[in-house]
VEXMARVEX-120910 format. One record per residue (C-alpha): x, y, z; residue in one letter. Coordinates in pm, 1 decimal. Layout:
# VEXMARVEX-120910
px:py:pz:code
X:Y:Z:a
...
# end
This chain:
# VEXMARVEX-120910
px:py:pz:code
-1243.2:926.9:-1596.8:x
-1091.7:1147.6:-1917.1:x
-931.7:1355.1:-1568.3:x
-679.9:1081.1:-1580.1:x
-645.9:1019.5:-1908.1:x
-508.3:1347.9:-1940.4:x
-278.5:1287.6:-1743.7:x
-93.7:1027.0:-1949.0:x
-29.9:1313.5:-2189.8:x
260.2:1410.8:-1934.1:x
550.7:1269.1:-2090.4:x
759.8:1199.4:-1768.6:x
432.1:1063.1:-1599.4:x
365.3:799.4:-1901.2:x
728.0:629.3:-1862.9:x
700.7:583.1:-1496.6:x
369.9:474.7:-1550.2:x
472.0:190.0:-1751.8:x
771.8:98.8:-1582.8:x
634.3:76.0:-1233.2:x
365.2:-113.4:-1349.0:x
503.9:-369.9:-1448.4:x
784.2:-388.2:-1162.2:x
474.2:-409.3:-924.8:x
328.1:-714.0:-1152.4:x
689.6:-926.4:-1053.1:x
615.0:-755.2:-702.8:x
349.1:-896.5:-653.7:x
438.7:-1240.7:-785.3:x
691.4:-1260.9:-556.6:x
479.5:-1139.8:-233.6:x
234.6:-1417.8:-342.6:x
508.6:-1659.7:-376.0:x
720.3:-1541.3:-26.8:x
378.6:-1585.8:156.8:x
305.1:-1915.0:80.6:x
678.7:-2085.4:78.0:x
649.4:-1917.8:455.4:x
340.4:-2071.6:563.0:x
480.1:-2412.3:391.1:x
740.0:-2335.6:628.4:x
552.9:-2274.9:911.7:x
252.5:-2432.4:897.4:x
103.7:-2250.8:1185.0:x
-95.8:-1934.3:1145.2:x
8.2:-1789.0:1479.6:x
381.8:-1861.0:1388.7:x
270.8:-1669.5:1050.3:x
166.2:-1383.6:1173.6:x
488.3:-1425.1:1448.5:x
700.0:-1408.5:1116.8:x
574.3:-1216.4:918.1:x
554.6:-923.5:1224.7:x
936.1:-960.5:1242.6:x
963.6:-968.8:872.4:x
817.2:-603.0:841.1:x
932.5:-465.5:1156.6:x
1239.0:-276.0:1055.1:x
992.2:-64.9:829.0:x
813.6:28.4:1116.4:x
1138.6:156.7:1269.5:x
1298.1:301.2:959.3:x
991.2:466.2:767.6:x
1000.1:792.3:951.2:x
1358.0:820.4:930.8:x
1424.5:721.3:628.3:x
1101.5:948.2:485.9:x
1326.5:1220.6:699.0:x
1652.6:1122.2:432.9:x
1482.7:1088.0:158.2:x
1448.2:1490.1:139.2:x
1776.6:1520.8:108.2:x
1845.8:1341.6:-181.7:x
1791.3:1375.7:-618.3:x
1487.2:1096.1:-587.2:x
1521.0:965.9:-924.2:x
1876.8:846.2:-843.0:x
1777.0:727.6:-558.0:x
1521.9:496.6:-695.5:x
1755.7:362.7:-954.6:x
2015.2:272.8:-710.7:x
1711.8:119.9:-460.3:x
1590.9:-70.0:-779.3:x
1912.2:-251.3:-823.0:x
1973.3:-388.6:-497.6:x
1602.3:-542.7:-494.8:x
1684.2:-720.5:-833.9:x
1963.4:-860.9:-630.8:x
1806.6:-986.2:-389.3:x
1514.5:-1115.1:-619.1:x
1773.2:-1281.5:-800.6:x
1949.2:-1421.9:-460.6:x
1565.3:-1585.7:-351.9:x
1545.1:-1701.7:-707.6:x
1914.1:-1912.7:-674.5:x
1787.6:-2046.4:-304.1:x
1433.8:-2132.1:-405.3:x
1563.5:-2304.0:-726.1:x
1840.5:-2535.7:-501.8:x
1576.6:-2576.3:-253.0:x
1832.1:-2383.7:-23.7:x
1561.4:-2166.0:140.2:x
1517.9:-2233.8:488.5:x
1293.0:-2080.8:751.3:x
1633.5:-1856.3:877.4:x
1715.7:-1765.2:517.5:x
1368.9:-1670.5:434.7:x
1313.1:-1446.9:735.5:x
1700.0:-1253.2:688.6:x
1569.2:-1232.5:257.6:x
1258.9:-1150.9:418.8:x
1355.8:-817.4:649.2:x
1638.3:-704.9:394.0:x
1391.1:-617.2:171.1:x
1161.1:-469.3:419.9:x
1469.1:-264.0:486.6:x
1488.1:-143.5:110.4:x
1083.7:-59.5:139.5:x
1152.8:191.4:391.6:x
1355.3:432.0:130.4:x
1125.6:327.5:-187.3:x
780.3:388.2:-77.4:x
842.5:745.6:54.2:x
1092.2:792.1:-272.0:x
837.6:652.0:-490.3:x
516.5:887.9:-346.8:x
766.0:1166.1:-285.1:x
844.6:1149.6:-662.3:x
494.7:1155.4:-833.3:x
421.8:1522.3:-818.2:x
781.6:1595.6:-969.7:x
636.6:1348.2:-1289.8:x
328.6:1613.6:-1383.8:x
369.5:1986.1:-1454.7:x
12.6:2080.5:-1406.5:x
-101.6:2082.8:-1052.4:x
-443.0:1980.6:-1119.6:x
-302.8:1701.3:-1250.2:x
-190.1:1543.8:-963.0:x
-477.6:1417.9:-770.2:x
-546.7:1173.1:-1099.8:x
-166.8:1117.3:-1053.8:x
-173.2:989.4:-759.7:x
-495.1:818.0:-832.6:x
-350.2:589.2:-1135.9:x
-48.1:521.4:-903.6:x
-302.6:348.2:-690.2:x
-481.9:169.1:-964.2:x
-160.4:44.2:-1111.1:x
-50.1:-89.2:-769.5:x
-377.0:-270.3:-741.4:x
-361.6:-377.5:-1125.2:x
-92.3:-539.1:-1056.3:x
-242.9:-712.0:-732.3:x
-483.4:-806.2:-922.7:x
-309.7:-968.7:-1218.2:x
66.0:-1075.5:-1004.9:x
-100.5:-1326.5:-767.8:x
-318.6:-1536.2:-952.4:x
21.3:-1577.8:-1199.5:x
207.9:-1678.7:-922.9:x
-49.2:-1925.3:-800.2:x
-66.9:-2049.9:-1181.8:x
325.1:-2054.7:-1245.3:x
441.2:-2191.0:-854.9:x
184.9:-2523.6:-941.4:x
309.0:-2601.6:-1285.1:x
713.7:-2475.8:-1159.0:x
756.7:-2428.6:-771.4:x
864.8:-2082.3:-665.6:x
1230.2:-1998.7:-813.1:x
1061.6:-1874.0:-1166.7:x
822.4:-1632.0:-951.9:x
1158.8:-1450.6:-781.9:x
1347.1:-1469.5:-1108.7:x
1084.2:-1286.2:-1226.8:x
1027.4:-1002.9:-1029.8:x
1415.1:-977.7:-1066.1:x
1379.6:-935.6:-1431.8:x
1078.1:-719.9:-1393.6:x
1304.3:-433.1:-1174.3:x
1478.7:-341.6:-1562.1:x
1166.8:-202.4:-1676.9:x
1103.7:83.5:-1360.3:x
1536.9:103.3:-1380.1:x
1443.5:172.1:-1743.7:x
1135.8:411.2:-1702.4:x
1386.9:616.5:-1437.9:x
1619.7:650.4:-1702.5:x
1488.7:821.6:-1935.4:x
1242.3:1074.2:-1709.2:x
1392.9:1441.5:-1605.3:x
1211.6:1572.2:-1316.9:x
977.1:1899.9:-1342.4:x
1019.8:2211.8:-1094.8:x
818.5:2122.5:-804.5:x
455.1:2220.0:-838.9:x
386.3:2457.3:-512.4:x
775.1:2627.3:-694.4:x
1113.4:2635.1:-647.2:x
1320.4:2806.6:-352.1:x
1516.9:2713.5:-32.3:x
1489.1:2321.9:56.6:x
1390.2:2332.4:442.2:x
1406.4:1952.9:523.6:x
1285.9:1849.3:879.6:x
1394.7:1557.7:1066.6:x
1203.3:1280.6:1127.8:x
1085.7:1476.1:1472.6:x
989.8:1836.8:1279.7:x
792.0:1605.3:1055.7:x
564.0:1455.8:1316.5:x
523.8:1753.0:1538.2:x
385.6:1939.5:1164.9:x
170.9:1663.7:1117.0:x
42.9:1672.3:1496.1:x
-19.6:2028.6:1472.7:x
-244.4:2010.0:1187.4:x
-549.3:1876.0:1250.9:x
-671.9:1713.5:910.2:x
-288.8:1581.2:898.9:x
-379.4:1412.2:1297.7:x
-700.3:1275.3:1178.8:x
-614.4:1106.2:797.3:x
-289.9:956.2:977.4:x
-444.5:793.7:1320.8:x
-746.7:685.1:1177.0:x
-609.8:552.5:935.1:x
-340.7:380.8:1094.3:x
-596.0:175.0:1350.8:x
-771.4:121.9:1002.8:x
-478.8:-67.5:918.8:x
-429.5:-258.7:1206.6:x
-760.3:-436.5:1178.3:x
-735.3:-535.0:805.6:x
-440.8:-619.2:815.3:x
-483.9:-869.6:1117.7:x
-701.2:-1031.7:833.2:x
-475.7:-997.7:539.4:x
-225.3:-1175.5:692.8:x
-455.2:-1485.8:702.8:x
-489.5:-1501.1:388.1:x
-255.6:-1798.1:321.4:x
-423.5:-2005.7:598.2:x
-784.2:-1905.2:530.7:x
-718.9:-2050.9:162.6:x
-562.9:-2399.2:287.8:x
-747.6:-2419.0:560.7:x
-1107.9:-2245.8:461.4:x
-1194.9:-2334.4:130.9:x
-924.6:-2629.1:40.6:x
-749.0:-2407.6:-291.3:x
-421.3:-2422.7:-216.0:x
-161.4:-2182.0:-358.5:x
-428.5:-2092.5:-651.4:x
-654.7:-2005.0:-401.9:x
-429.3:-1744.2:-265.0:x
-391.2:-1656.6:-610.8:x
-763.4:-1547.3:-663.9:x
-834.2:-1456.6:-277.2:x
-541.3:-1151.9:-333.5:x
-661.2:-1149.9:-689.9:x
-994.8:-1056.3:-591.9:x
-861.7:-775.4:-363.5:x
-618.9:-650.3:-605.3:x
-963.1:-643.2:-872.5:x
-1148.4:-410.6:-579.6:x
-892.7:-203.9:-529.0:x
-878.9:-112.8:-876.9:x
-1255.1:-3.4:-891.9:x
-1211.1:165.0:-544.9:x
-875.2:385.1:-642.7:x
-1093.8:486.2:-960.2:x
-1373.2:604.4:-765.0:x
-1135.9:803.9:-539.2:x
-890.2:989.0:-913.9:x
-1174.2:1105.3:-1055.5:x
-1299.1:1364.4:-736.3:x
-1008.4:1645.6:-694.6:x
-1172.5:1910.1:-435.5:x
-1076.9:1803.4:-36.3:x
-1487.6:1858.1:28.7:x
-1570.9:1581.6:-199.7:x
-1255.5:1363.5:-77.3:x
-1299.5:1410.8:309.3:x
-1698.5:1198.7:313.0:x
-1568.3:933.1:72.5:x
-1266.0:878.5:347.6:x
-1447.0:783.4:607.4:x
-1765.5:591.2:415.9:x
-1502.2:369.4:288.3:x
-1439.3:319.6:650.5:x
-1823.6:152.4:714.3:x
-1806.9:33.8:429.7:x
-1476.4:-220.7:499.5:x
-1579.8:-292.8:848.8:x
-1880.2:-424.7:686.5:x
-1705.5:-604.1:422.0:x
-1443.1:-799.0:710.7:x
-1762.8:-898.5:892.5:x
-1944.2:-1053.2:567.1:x
-1608.2:-1255.3:526.9:x
-1640.9:-1399.0:851.5:x
-1947.5:-1542.6:756.0:x
-1783.1:-1701.7:499.2:x
-1686.3:-2045.2:435.3:x
-1631.2:-2157.9:4.0:x
-1403.3:-1977.9:-220.6:x
-1653.6:-1807.4:-491.5:x
-1833.9:-1602.5:-189.6:x
-1454.5:-1533.3:28.7:x
-1357.9:-1382.4:-355.8:x
-1685.0:-1139.6:-381.8:x
-1643.1:-1034.8:-35.3:x
-1276.9:-962.2:-137.1:x
-1336.9:-781.0:-416.3:x
-1528.2:-566.1:-151.5:x
-1238.1:-589.2:64.1:x
-984.1:-439.8:-140.1:x
-1225.6:-178.8:-312.4:x
-1308.3:-30.3:39.2:x
-947.4:-46.0:215.8:x
-782.4:86.9:-114.7:x
-1054.6:369.9:-175.2:x
-938.3:475.0:232.5:x
-619.0:535.0:182.1:x
-592.7:629.8:-218.0:x
-858.4:900.0:-66.8:x
-608.7:970.4:304.5:x
-261.7:997.8:4.0:x
-471.3:1257.0:-230.7:x
-517.3:1463.6:106.2:x
-243.5:1428.6:220.0:x
-23.8:1537.7:-95.6:x
-283.2:1806.9:-153.9:x
-181.2:1970.4:228.7:x
202.7:1958.1:181.0:x
474.3:2175.8:57.2:x
750.8:1976.6:-211.0:x
1060.3:2035.0:33.1:x
902.2:1800.0:314.3:x
669.4:1535.7:86.8:x
903.2:1274.2:186.7:x
949.0:1292.4:495.7:x
532.2:1384.2:583.3:x
412.6:1048.2:382.4:x
684.6:858.3:546.8:x
367.4:840.9:840.8:x
138.7:814.3:590.4:x
354.6:480.3:453.6:x
431.6:376.2:803.4:x
34.6:373.2:883.4:x
-7.7:106.3:537.4:x
337.5:-78.5:568.2:x
426.1:-7.5:1000.9:x
88.9:-131.8:1068.1:x
178.4:-492.3:900.1:x
395.9:-597.9:1159.0:x
135.6:-514.6:1431.8:x
-173.6:-586.9:1202.0:x
1.6:-960.6:1200.9:x
75.7:-1018.1:1515.4:x
-270.9:-948.3:1619.7:x
-432.8:-1148.1:1355.6:x
-239.0:-1451.3:1469.7:x
-302.6:-1358.6:1808.9:x
-682.9:-1354.6:1749.4:x
-661.7:-1669.1:1460.6:x
-497.7:-1933.5:1743.1:x
-743.9:-1785.4:1963.2:x
-1055.8:-1696.2:1797.2:x
-1053.3:-1890.8:1501.5:x
-1022.9:-1748.4:1177.7:x
-1389.8:-1642.7:1106.3:x
-1417.9:-1491.9:1463.8:x
-1115.1:-1298.7:1440.8:x
-1248.7:-1127.7:1072.9:x
-1584.6:-1054.9:1265.4:x
-1396.8:-863.9:1568.4:x
-1153.9:-661.1:1288.9:x
-1519.9:-533.0:1155.9:x
-1660.7:-418.3:1449.8:x
-1292.0:-224.8:1535.2:x
-1275.9:-69.5:1188.3:x
-1691.4:54.9:1233.6:x
-1586.3:173.4:1593.8:x
-1309.4:344.3:1465.6:x
-1509.0:509.2:1197.9:x
-1761.4:595.1:1475.4:x
-1522.9:762.2:1664.6:x
-1320.8:1008.9:1459.1:x
-1681.7:1045.4:1313.1:x
-1731.4:1437.0:1462.6:x
-1370.1:1543.6:1377.2:x
-1446.6:1459.3:999.4:x
-1768.7:1622.6:1026.4:x
-1564.4:1958.4:1126.7:x
-1311.5:1912.8:935.0:x
-1519.5:1958.4:624.9:x
-1741.9:2185.5:754.3:x
-1413.3:2402.7:750.3:x
-1281.2:2330.0:449.6:x
-1624.6:2441.1:289.6:x
-1609.1:2774.5:472.1:x
-1291.5:2806.7:386.7:x
-1381.1:2771.4:-1.2:x
-1740.5:3037.6:66.3:x
-1493.8:3290.0:145.6:x
-1314.9:3375.9:-180.5:x
-1663.2:3380.0:-327.8:x
-1854.6:3593.3:-91.5:x
-1604.8:3836.2:-106.8:x
-1620.9:3867.9:-537.2:x
# end
């Protein structure tokens, strides 16, 4: 924990942390309201899966190319432009919702627009983090704090959105998100990026195919991204059904959805904190694969739950394991690549995070229609355990190689 706190000694990171934290709370308030309105307009688990997949499809298509483009621009200015566009989009949503003009086609169009902006925003945020700290030993903690911040916002935003919707409707949720982007813009205006930790030099920017080739030719990167993608697809097949779970299984309405998503956020905060205390790859690798085992068990336990409180406890376990694995993957990737290609390579990690959403949404809608919500969660849990088992031998080889490489300098002393 001391390591995490030392990172706040970095001036640039402090500004970014506060601005992004307030912005992320607004994002989760809007996301919860958006998902609830989409469920109300469709009133179908299958249609919810199809439409959510369609909304997130631009991320799947654009992320590899967006990541390569981000490496060509000054990241702070690019982020300021993107936050401004996000704020305008949220204001339009607030106006449409207030005047009750937000029809199903309009909400899908606005969701797709948000997805396009996210394809450029996410790799930009990932790539800027190493430039906010001046010392390399602070980088793992900065990455983990970023994930902790994201998931603290996920714990706070959804319950707040549920309360706001129950009191006044969805329009104020969109307005709050629009205002929150001003906090991020203000923070970025005060940030002065440090030189790359790896050392300055001529920027050698690969295209999307070049980044993909680099990942496929590097065993640790290939393992991390492929295994995490498969796990993310299985997890998202359940996550997209949470509005249906809140409405039909626990019968708690929008407030129940807020509590379930808040439970995931609380667990995710714990998971990110656990990973953030680790700086050595040989310790992060075992935690990455063990988190997969815990995640599979959490999805299976969710399939056995029927009441709100039991479901909330399981969602804490679900958030802890899923985000612990994601933060471990993020940290290991960031430590393995240079600054010149950071956004391009991290875009493929983000493709697992965001691009798995459309595939998982389609799979979740289909499984829920065919098997029911509980059996769909059971199938997802079994799939995660199978994927983890299949990649276990590869992870053992990677850990053995890392430990051997670390032991060689000791032997030469």
